[in-house]
MIDOSE-1310 file (N, C-alpha, C; in nm, 2 decimals, decimal comma, always signed):
residues 94
xxxx	+20,18/+4,84/+17,57/+20,19/+4,70/+17,53/+20,18/+4,68/+17,37; +20,15/+4,79/+17,31/+20,12/+4,77/+17,14/+20,27/+4,77/+17,10; +20,37/+4,86/+17,17/+20,49/+4,86/+17,14/+20,56/+4,73/+17,17; +20,54/+4,65/+17,28/+20,60/+4,51/+17,30/+20,53/+4,41/+17,19
xxxx	+20,41/+4,43/+17,16/+20,35/+4,33/+17,06/+20,42/+4,36/+16,92; +20,44/+4,48/+16,88/+20,52/+4,50/+16,77/+20,66/+4,45/+16,74; +20,72/+4,46/+16,87/+20,86/+4,41/+16,89/+20,86/+4,27/+16,91; +20,75/+4,20/+16,92/+20,75/+4,04/+16,93/+20,80/+4,01/+17,07
xxxx	+20,80/+4,08/+17,18/+20,84/+4,04/+17,31/+20,75/+3,96/+17,38; +20,79/+3,84/+17,44/+20,70/+3,74/+17,47/+20,63/+3,81/+17,59; +20,50/+3,76/+17,61/+20,42/+3,80/+17,73/+20,47/+3,72/+17,85; +20,48/+3,60/+17,84/+20,48/+3,51/+17,95/+20,61/+3,43/+17,94
xxxx	+20,70/+3,40/+18,00/+20,75/+3,53/+18,12/+20,80/+3,64/+18,04; +20,76/+3,74/+18,12/+20,80/+3,89/+18,09/+20,92/+3,93/+18,14; +21,02/+3,96/+18,08/+21,12/+4,02/+18,12/+21,11/+4,18/+18,11; +21,09/+4,24/+18,23/+21,06/+4,38/+18,22/+21,16/+4,46/+18,19
xxxx	+21,28/+4,42/+18,21/+21,41/+4,51/+18,16/+21,44/+4,48/+18,00; +21,37/+4,40/+17,94/+21,41/+4,38/+17,79/+21,40/+4,50/+17,71; +21,50/+4,55/+17,63/+21,50/+4,66/+17,56/+21,44/+4,62/+17,44; +21,35/+4,71/+17,39/+21,28/+4,71/+17,26/+21,26/+4,84/+17,21
xxxx	+21,21/+4,87/+17,11/+21,18/+5,03/+17,04/+21,02/+5,04/+17,13; +21,00/+5,16/+17,15/+20,89/+5,21/+17,22/+20,85/+5,34/+17,16; +20,80/+5,35/+17,03/+20,78/+5,47/+16,97/+20,63/+5,52/+17,02; +20,54/+5,42/+17,06/+20,40/+5,47/+17,08/+20,41/+5,54/+17,21
xxxx	+20,51/+5,45/+17,33/+20,50/+5,51/+17,46/+20,56/+5,64/+17,45; +20,67/+5,67/+17,36/+20,75/+5,80/+17,36/+20,64/+5,92/+17,31; +20,59/+5,89/+17,20/+20,48/+5,98/+17,15/+20,37/+6,01/+17,25; +20,32/+5,90/+17,30/+20,21/+5,92/+17,39/+20,25/+6,01/+17,53
xxxx	+20,39/+5,99/+17,57/+20,43/+6,06/+17,68/+20,45/+6,21/+17,64; +20,50/+6,24/+17,52/+20,50/+6,38/+17,46/+20,35/+6,45/+17,44; +20,27/+6,34/+17,40/+20,10/+6,41/+17,39/+20,07/+6,44/+17,51; +20,09/+6,36/+17,63/+20,06/+6,39/+17,76/+20,11/+6,52/+17,81
xxxx	+20,24/+6,53/+17,78/+20,29/+6,66/+17,84/+20,23/+6,80/+17,75; +20,21/+6,78/+17,63/+20,14/+6,87/+17,57/+19,99/+6,90/+17,63; +19,91/+6,78/+17,65/+19,79/+6,80/+17,68/+19,79/+6,88/+17,83; +19,88/+6,83/+17,90/+19,88/+6,89/+18,06/+19,93/+7,04/+18,04
xxxx	+20,02/+7,07/+17,94/+20,06/+7,20/+17,94/+19,93/+7,29/+17,88; +19,84/+7,25/+17,79/+19,73/+7,32/+17,72/+19,63/+7,32/+17,86; +19,63/+7,23/+17,94/+19,54/+7,24/+18,05/+19,58/+7,33/+18,14; +19,70/+7,35/+18,17/+19,75/+7,46/+18,26/+19,75/+7,59/+18,18
xxxx	+19,77/+7,60/+18,06/+19,76/+7,73/+18,01/+19,60/+7,78/+18,00; +19,51/+7,70/+17,97/+19,38/+7,74/+17,97/+19,33/+7,77/+18,12; +19,39/+7,69/+18,22/+19,33/+7,72/+18,37/+19,38/+7,86/+18,39; +19,51/+7,89/+18,36/+19,56/+8,01/+18,40/+19,54/+8,15/+18,32
xxxx	+19,51/+8,12/+18,21/+19,46/+8,23/+18,11/+19,32/+8,26/+18,14; +19,23/+8,16/+18,16/+19,09/+8,20/+18,19/+19,06/+8,22/+18,34; +19,15/+8,17/+18,42/+19,14/+8,19/+18,55/+19,01/+8,08/+18,61; +18,99/+7,98/+18,54/+18,89/+7,89/+18,57/+18,94/+7,74/+18,55
xxxx	+18,90/+7,66/+18,64/+18,96/+7,52/+18,64/+18,90/+7,44/+18,52; +18,98/+7,34/+18,46/+18,93/+7,28/+18,35/+18,94/+7,15/+18,38; +18,86/+7,06/+18,31/+18,87/+6,90/+18,34/+19,01/+6,86/+18,26; +19,11/+6,81/+18,31/+19,23/+6,78/+18,25/+19,22/+6,68/+18,13
xxxx	+19,10/+6,58/+18,15/+19,08/+6,49/+18,04/+19,03/+6,56/+17,91; +18,98/+6,66/+17,92/+18,95/+6,75/+17,81/+19,05/+6,76/+17,72; +19,17/+6,77/+17,75/+19,30/+6,79/+17,69/+19,36/+6,68/+17,68; +19,38/+6,60/+17,78/+19,47/+6,48/+17,77/+19,43/+6,37/+17,70
xxxx	+19,32/+6,33/+17,68/+19,27/+6,23/+17,61/+19,29/+6,24/+17,45; +19,25/+6,36/+17,41/+19,28/+6,38/+17,25/+19,42/+6,39/+17,25; +19,51/+6,45/+17,33/+19,65/+6,46/+17,30/+19,73/+6,32/+17,31; +19,69/+6,23/+17,39/+19,73/+6,10/+17,37/+19,70/+6,02/+17,27
xxxx	+19,57/+6,01/+17,25/+19,50/+5,94/+17,13/+19,55/+5,99/+17,01; +19,55/+6,12/+17,00/+19,61/+6,18/+16,85/+19,75/+6,16/+16,85; +19,84/+6,15/+16,93/+19,98/+6,12/+16,93/+20,00/+5,97/+16,88; +19,90/+5,88/+16,94/+19,90/+5,75/+16,90/+19,87/+5,73/+16,76
xxxx	+19,75/+5,80/+16,72/+19,72/+5,79/+16,58/+19,81/+5,83/+16,50; +19,88/+5,95/+16,51/+19,95/+6,01/+16,43/+20,09/+5,92/+16,40; +20,13/+5,87/+16,52/+20,24/+5,76/+16,51/+20,20/+5,64/+16,41; +20,10/+5,59/+16,44/+20,05/+5,48/+16,36/+20,03/+5,52/+16,19
xxxx	+19,99/+5,64/+16,19/+19,98/+5,69/+16,05/+20,11/+5,71/+15,96; +20,22/+5,76/+16,05/+20,34/+5,79/+15,99/+20,42/+5,66/+15,97; +20,40/+5,55/+16,06/+20,46/+5,42/+16,05/+20,37/+5,33/+15,96; +20,27/+5,37/+15,91/+20,19/+5,29/+15,83/+20,13/+5,15/+15,91
xxxx	+20,08/+5,18/+16,04/+20,04/+5,07/+16,13/+19,91/+5,10/+16,17; +19,82/+5,18/+16,10/+19,69/+5,22/+16,15/+19,59/+5,08/+16,15; +19,60/+5,00/+16,07/+19,53/+4,88/+16,06/+19,57/+4,79/+16,17; +19,70/+4,78/+16,21/+19,75/+4,69/+16,32/+19,71/+4,76/+16,45
xxxx	+19,71/+4,90/+16,47/+19,68/+4,96/+16,59/+19,52/+4,92/+16,62; +19,44/+4,94/+16,51/+19,29/+4,93/+16,54/+19,27/+4,78/+16,56; +19,32/+4,67/+16,50/+19,31/+4,53/+16,51/+19,38/+4,46/+16,64; +19,45/+4,56/+16,70/+19,52/+4,51/+16,83/+19,43/+4,49/+16,95
xxxx	+19,44/+4,35/+17,02/+19,35/+4,34/+17,12/+19,44/+4,26/+17,22; +19,43/+4,28/+17,35/+19,49/+4,20/+17,46/+19,41/+4,09/+17,50; +19,28/+4,07/+17,45/+19,20/+3,97/+17,49/+19,26/+3,83/+17,42; +19,26/+3,73/+17,50/+19,29/+3,58/+17,46/+19,17/+3,54/+17,38
xxxx	+19,21/+3,50/+17,26/+19,10/+3,43/+17,16/+19,06/+3,30/+17,22; +18,92/+3,26/+17,22/+18,85/+3,17/+17,26/+18,94/+3,03/+17,23; +18,96/+3,01/+17,11/+19,04/+2,89/+17,06/+19,18/+2,86/+17,15; +19,22/+2,98/+17,19/+19,37/+2,96/+17,26/+19,33/+2,91/+17,40
xxxx	+19,23/+2,96/+17,45/+19,17/+2,94/+17,58/+19,15/+2,77/+17,59; +19,06/+2,73/+17,50/+19,03/+2,59/+17,49/+19,16/+2,51/+17,47; +19,25/+2,53/+17,39/+19,37/+2,46/+17,38/+19,45/+2,45/+17,50; +19,47/+2,57/+17,58/+19,53/+2,56/+17,72/+19,45/+2,48/+17,81
xx	+19,33/+2,46/+17,81/+19,24/+2,38/+17,91/+19,27/+2,23/+17,87; +19,30/+2,20/+17,76/+19,30/+2,06/+17,74/+19,43/+1,99/+17,76
């Protein structure tokens, strides 16, 4: 959703087929793949089950943070929220 927010894609109505750049999605997908690979490697190498989230969460978050750092969007990433502002809610009620 942060990719859509950056690309100024309207939320409602949403065109699910609208093309826009998705750098955060692609890097998170790569991070997930690396995290899953690390999980499998450790599990096979040590012959013991490992909690996948131990590797997946840092890999996915790290890839998003690295992307934001390279693109100069760290402040925007941390400020992003999907919650509707109270003022906007009040305006739609009136």
